N, C-alpha and C positions, 0 to 999 in steps of 0.2 A: 433539491439535487445540486451538488456542487460541480465544479468544472470537471470535464472529462479529460483525463490525460491519455493521449493516444500516441504511443511511441513504439518503435520497433524493439524486438528483443535485445538487440545490440545496445539500444539507447537506455533501457530501463531495467537493468539487472540490479542496480543499487540506487537508493535515493535517501537523502537526508531531508527531513522536513521540519521547518519551524516557521512561525509567523514573524514577519519582519515589521509589523506595525508596533509603534511604541508611543502611545498617546495616553493622556490622563484618563480617557474614557475607554480603557481596554480591560479585558478580563481573560484570564487563562482559560483555555479550552479543556475543561474537565472531561474525562471519558474518551479522549482521543488517544488511543493506545498504540504503542510500538508493536510491530509484528512479533509473533512468537510468545506472547504473554497468555496467562490463564485468564478466564472470563472476568471482566470488570465487575465490581460490586457497587453498591449504592454510594460508596465513598469515592469511586473512580477506578482508574487502572490499578492493578495489583502490583505491577513491577516484577511479578514472579513469572519466570520463564517455563514453558512447557519442555519436557525432555525431548530433544529432537529424535526423529526416527533414524534408524541406521540406514545405510545404503541398501536399496532394494525395497524400501517402503515399510510402513508400519501404521499403527492406529492413532498416533498422537496428532491432535489438531489444534490450530490456533483458537483461542477463546473469543476473539473479537473481529477477525477478518474472514470474509467468505471469498469463494472463487467460483467462476463459471467459465466453461470452455465453449467457444463458438467456432465452427468451421466456416468462415466467411472470407471472401476475397478482399473485402474492405472492412474497416473497423465499425462496430456497432455504434450508432450515434444516439441511441435511446436506451442506455443501460438501466434506467429507472423502470423500464417496462419488462425487463427480464426477470423470470421467476424461479429458475432452477438452481439457485446458488446453494452451495454446501460449504461447511467450514473448511478452510484451507489446511493443508498438512504442514507440519513443522519438520524440516529436514536438516540433516547434517550436510553442509555444503561440500561440494567437490573441492579438491585441494587448490584449484586456481581461483576460487571465489574468496571474497573477504570473509574471514572466519566469524562465526557467531560470537557474540560477547555477552556481557552481563546485562545489557540494555535491550537488545533485540536479536532476532534470529531470522533466518531465511524461511519464507513460506512458499509453497509450491503446489501444483497438482500432485496427485498420488505418485510417489517415487519421482518427483520432479527433478531431482539431481541425477537421475538415470539418463541414458542416452536415447531413449525411444519415445519421447513425448511428441505427440502429433504437432505438425505445423498448424498455426491458426492463432486466434485471439483468445487470450486469457484475461478475464475481467475480475479484478479484485475490488472489494468494497468493505467499508467499515462504517458503523453508525455511531453518532455521538450527539449529546443534547446541546441545543442552542439556548442560551439563557434568555429569559424574558426581558431582562434589564441589565445594563452594564453599571459598574460602580458610580459613574458620573450621572446616572439617571436617564441616559439615552438607550434606545433599543439597538441591538447589533445589526449591522447592515452587511458586513463582509469580513473577509480575511484573505491572506495570501499564504501559499505553501511553495517552498522551493523544491524543484524536482531535477533529477540529473539531466544534463543536456546531451545532444548527440555525441557519440564517440565511436570507437572501433577497437576490435581486438579484445584480448583477455583483460586488459586494464579496466574495462567497465565493471568487472566482477570484483575488483580489488580496492576500490576507493569510493568515497562519497562524492556526489555531484550536486551542488546546490544551484537551482534555477527556479524562478517564480512562475506561478500561474494563479489566477484569481477566479472568483465565482462567475459563472456564466449566467446564473439566475439569482434573484434576490433570495435571501434566506428568511425563514419564518421564525421570529422570536418565540421562545417557549416550546418549540417543537424539536423532533429528532431530525438530523440531517444525515445523508449518506455521502461519503466521499468515495469516488470511483477512480480506479486506474485501469487502463487497458493496455495490455502487453502483447506484442506480436512475437510469437515463437516462429521465426522464419525458417524456411528450408535451408539446412546447412549444406552448402555446396562442397565443403571440405571433406565431410564424411559421407556425403551422398544420401542424406536422409534427415529425419527428425533429430532433435538434440535436447539437451537438458535445458530447463528454464526455471526461473525463480524470481522472487520479489522480496524486497526488504525496505522497511521504513523506520526512522526514529524521529520522534517529535521532541523538541527541546522544551525546557521549562518556560522559555520566553514566548512560546506559542500563545496567541491570544486573539479574541474577537476585537473588532473595532466598530 
């Protein structure tokens, strides 16, 4: 299990992710896919995007990212033990969100761009392989990902926010790891009820194990 990102809906509407380690004994993380892509193959991420669902919901889902909703007053601290994940939906963002592009798209609960998503915690996860050995002959021990920092207002939907977090537990070489993000869809006092919610990530080519 990798580090748990627990941020409010306001904090985690958009994130850019890449690894910032640059050492001789590093290796790019194959199979760590941007949101919105079709299922990865044995060669890794496809780079092919899923057609986003129109407003109101639809059947098209992300090929590599799952989602689970929890009605809790505090964030879940053991996402590895949760079992009821389903594939996240790929949605057309509302106009105030950063537009989908050719590299990634917004993923959401069903009709997540709509105004009536329940307040609570939305857990997103993706799996990727950990290499048994790095090019320099050492085993991988960790990595870092930047995640968007606290912010406020609609600007959180409209730009990328890089900030780092690291593994909370050792990773197992030669195994599959899950990366989890926990997003709070807070009660919207401006509209007096639930609101839209989504999640987006892009990993850069410089992402690597160390």
